[in-house]
N, C-alpha and C positions, 0 to 999 in steps of 0.2 A: 228472671225478671217477673215481678208480681203482675198478675193479670188484672186488668181493670174490669168494671162492669160492662164497659163498652166492648172490650175484647171478648168477654163471655157471651154477650148478646150476638156479636158478629159470628163467633164460633158456632153458636146454636143455630143461627140462620143457615150458615154454611152446611152444618151437619144435617139439618132437616132437608135442605134442597138436595144434598148429595144422596140421601136415602130415597127421596122421591124419584130422582133421576134413575137410580138403580132398580126401583120397584114401583114403577108408574103403570097404572093408577094405584093409589093407596088411600087408606082412611086415616083420619086423625088418631084414632085408637091404635092402629098398627104403627103409626109413627111414634106414639108415646112408648109403646112396648119396645120398639127397635132402638130408640135413642136414650131411654131412661129418663126423659123429661116428663113433667106432669102434663096431663091433658090440657090444663088451663094454659100452660106455657106454649104447648104445641098449637093450640087454637090461636093464640096471639101471633106466633111466628108465621103460621099459615096465612092468617089474615094480612099480615104485612106483605108476604110474597104475592098474594092475590092482588093486593093494591098496586104492587110494582109491575104487575103484568107478567110475572115470571111463572105463575101457576094459573090453572084454570079448573073450575068445577066441572066434573064429567059424569054426574049422576050419583046413584046410590047402590049400595049392596045390602042384602038382607043380613040381619044379625039375629042370633038365636034368642027369640023371646023378647026382643026390644025393638026400638025404632030403627028404621033403615039408616045405615051409616053413609054420610056423604063422602064421595071420593074426589080426590084432587090428582091432577097430573101436571107435568111440566108443560108450559106453553112454549113449545119449541120455537115458534115464530115471534116470541116476545122480545127478542134481542139477539145479538150476534157477539161472538167472542173470537179473538184472533190469538193464535199461538205461534211464536217465532222460535225456531231452532237455529241458532247461530253455531255452526260447527267450524272446525278448522279448514274444511275443504268445500263447504257449501252453506247456503242459507236456505232453509225451507220454511214456508209460511202456510198455515192452514186456517181457514175460517170455519167456525162451528156455529150451529144453532144452539139454543139453550139446553137441548137434550144432549149436547156434545157429539152431534153427528156432523161429519165433515161436509161442508157445502162447496168449498173451493180450495185449491191447492196451487202453490207456485214455488218453483225451485230456481235458485240462482247459483251457478258454480263459481267458486273463487279460485282463481289461478294461483299457482305457487308464488309466494312472495307478496300476494295481495292481502296484506295484513294491517295496513294503516286504518285507524278507527274510521276516518271519513270514507274509506273504500267500503268497509263493512256496513256502515250506516247507509250508504247509497244502495247497496244490494237489498237491505231490509226495507227501505222506503219503497223501492221499486216493486218488491214482492208483495208488500202490504197493499199498495195501490192496485196491483193485479188481482188479488183475491177479492177485494171489495168490488171491483168492476165485474169480475166473473160472476159473483153471486148476485149482482144487480140489486143491491140493497142500498137504502139510504144511510148516509154516514151517521145519522142520529141513532140508528139502531145498534151501532157498535158500542158495546158497554166498556170495552177495554182491550188492551193488547198486552199479553204476557210475553216477556222476552227472556229467553234462556241463553246465557253466554258461558262458555267454559271458564273454569277457574274460580277464584274466590270473589264474591261480590258483597257490596254493602247495599242491602235492599232499601234501607231507609234513605240513603243519599242517592241511590240510583247509579252507583259507581262500580265499574269493574276494577276491583282493587289489584288483582294479580292474575293474569292469564299467561302461564309460563310458556306455552307453545308459540305465543305471539310476542312475548316480552312486553306485555301491557302492564303498566303500573298506574293506578288511580286515574283511569279513563272515565270521564263523566258521561257515560254512555247514554243515559236517558235524556240528559240535557241535549246531546247531539241529535238523538232521534226526535226529540220534541220539536226541533226546527223543521222537520219534514212530515211528521205524523200528528194529526190533530185529534188523537184519541188518548184517553188516560193510559199510562204506561206503567208496567209493573215488572221488576227485574228479579231474576234468580238464576240458578245454574242447572245444568242438565241432570245432576244427581238428584236434586229435589224434584225436578219435573218428572223424571222417570218413576220415582218412588210414588208420587201422587197419582200418576196415571195407573200404576199397578194397584194402588189402594182403591181407586174408583172402579176400574174396569178389568183388572187383570188378576194375576195369581196371588196378590197380597190382599185381595178383598176378603174381609172377614177374619183376617189374621192379626194377631196381636203383635207379633215380632217377625219382621221380614227384612231382607237385604236385597236391593236391586243393584246388580253389578252392571255398570255401564261400560261397554266395550266398544270403543271407537278409535279415533286418533288418540284421544286421551282416555284415561281409565279412572273410575272412581266407584263409590258405593253409596247409593241412597239408602238411608236407614229409617225403618219404621219400628219404633219401640213403644210398647204399651198401647198399640193401636193408633198411634199418631206419628207424624213426621218428626224426626229428631234432627235439629239444626245445630246444636251445640251453642255455646255461649256467644260466639262471634259469627254464627251462621257459616261455620267452616267444617262442620262434621262431614265425614265421608271421604276425606282425601286419602283413601286407602291406596290409590294408585301411586302415591308418593311415600308409601312405607317401604322400608328396605327389604328386598327379597334376596339379593346377592351382595355380600360385603365386597366393597371395592369393585363393583360390577360396572355395567355400562353407564356412561354419563347421561344424565337426565337434564331436560330443559330447566328444571327447578333449581339446578346447581348441585344437587347431590349425585350419588352414584348408586347403581343397583336397584333403583325403584321398580316396583311391580310394573308400572306403565312401560318401562323400557324393554320388557320382555313379552308383554301380551297386548299392548296397544298396536294399532295398525303399523306404525313405523317399526316397532319392535318385531312384529311378525315378519315384515319384509327383511329385517336384518337376520332373523332366524333362517329365512330362505336363502339369503345371500351367503351366509356362513355354511349352510348345508350344501348348496349347489350354485356356485357363483355364476355359472353360465346358463342357468335354467331359463327356458322361454316363459316360465310362469311369472318371472319377475318383470314388472314394469316400473323402472326406477323412479319415475316422476309421477306415478299414478297409484295411490294407495287403493282406491276402489277397484281398479282393474286387477291389481295383484291379488287382493283378497278374493275377488270373484273367480280369478283363474285357479287359485288354490281350491276353492269350493268345487269347481268343475273337475279339477284333477283328482280330488278325493273320490268324487262320484264315479270317475272312470278308473279308479284303483291305480292311479299314478303313484309310484313308490316315493318320489320326491315330495309330492303334495301331502301324502299320508304321513311321512316322517315329520314334516314341518308342523302339521296340525297336532301330531302326537307330542312333539317337543313343546309347542306352545301350551298345550293342555297340561303338560307336566309342571310348567311354571305356574300356570293359572290355578291348577288344582292345589298346589302347595299354599298359594296365597289365599284361596277360598277356604282351605282348612283352618287357617288362622281366624277367619270370620266365624266359622262354625264353633271353634273352641272358645272364642272370646265372647260372642253374642248369643249363642245357642238359639238361633232363629228357627221359626217353623218352616220357612221357605227361603231359598235363595234363587233369584230370577236373573238369568243372563239376558241382558237387554242391549239395545242399540245395534248399529248397522253391521258391525263385525260379527256379533253373535247371530244376527239374523242370516247373514250370508253363509257362515260356516255351519250353522244349524245343528242337526242331530249328530253328525260325526264328532263335532267339537264337544257337545254335551256328553256323549258316551265316554269320551276320553277324560273329560274333566271329572265326571263321577268316579271313574276308576282311580284317578290321581288323588282326589279328595279322600277316598276310602283308605289310601295308603298313609295319609298324614293326619287326619282328624281323629280326635278321641272318639272311642266307640259310642259312649252314651249320648253326647250331644248330636253326633252324626245320625244316630238312629231316629232322632226326632226331626231331622231336617230333610226336606225335599229340595232337589236342585232341578230347575226346569228352565225352559226357554220362554221368553215373553210371548204371549199369544195375542197381544194387542195388534189389530190389523193395520192401524194407521201409525204415524210417527209418534211414539210415546212421549217424546220431548215436546212436540207441538201440543199434544193433548194435555200434558201436565201444565205447560205454560198457560194454556187457555183457562185452566182452573184457577191459576193465580189471578188472572184478570177477573174471573167470576167472583173470587173471594174479595178482591179489591172493590168491585162494584157493590157487593153486599155491605162492605165496611163503610162505604161513603154515603149510604142512604141516610139522610137526616142527621148525620153525625160529622164532627170535625175529624180531620185526618189524625192518625195515631200520634204524630209529632206535636199535635196541639195547634198547628198553624191552620188558619182558615184557607180553604181552597179557593183561590181566585185566579182568573186568567192572567197569564204572564203577559207583559207588555209587548214583547216581540216574538213570542212563540206560544203554542197552544198550552192549555192547562195540563199539568202532569201530576198523576197520583204517585207519591213516593213510596208508599208502603202498603202492605196488607198484613193482617195478623197471621200467625202460624197456621198452616193447614192441619 
């Protein structure tokens, strides 16, 4: 899709603010050097962000033989952003200041079978209300709410097109949320959210090509290509968890068999454990989190069953990651989300060994495989950046769809889209 001047202007605003958040305080000259934009363009963009209250002037620094350079920094208290991580077993919401530091957090567990859209929306609305109350901020300071939902999404329409683990099809998620949440809403999925979080604050920062492997109940890969988020033509790139790993293998929620997800997602790991040791006390049949945590403790205690299950899981995961190495030749592959965080270094070690057995030598030599080091929920953090991007795109401009943003008659105004991160 051809980018308009509006898209370019928003992307430049976003890029400048991202650079300032990463290197605050900084000068306009340093921003020009880091972004490749002209000093005149930087001056205009910084002026706009100052007018919006997102930046503040913080003094001067000496320059060699010239006038002192003015420094700008993020005005952390100039607004708030909310990131929502809707997962298969929980809803987590975090509220951030403009420096993307966490000010408040709320978690809601979802019971097995609690998968109807109105049930999920109820949890999200409750948690959003909780973080706003905890932070003690005025609602007007909330610039937007970024919402991550598993599966394929239509960002423009605000629709969850297909969530295989819940059998959702064309659920108008943002319309449902807008009946309860009075802030602009922006939708995407955890693959993109984790990738953006790593681009801003994690192992993908400064990298041109990276893959963020999301290991949770579901599995996928957020792609950073050429220094930017890669979405694909229908915002569906990264469904690596639904590529075939074993011909005629385990049945998958997507309708196929042998998908990567069925062997390395949390339910797949539980099945690995059940097949290895059906009577193991490590297995909590109705609780994914408890099972994965029990495996992690078992490996630390050198329990042979736990060790064998993690090794078997890493064998499958390593073969699938080797495909990513051979296909994309990235600088770094990041293991992210809650399963990777729980199993940690023992899983990473076994995965590196397995990848080395399957990947081609030349691309593997250029690829690091690491655990995510982001201390907060990377999905919430990435989702909050979608809200930030949406806020920057809406300033003095019409929405990307060309429709004028006006309050809806029976529910709050909703922003439908934001340009690509």
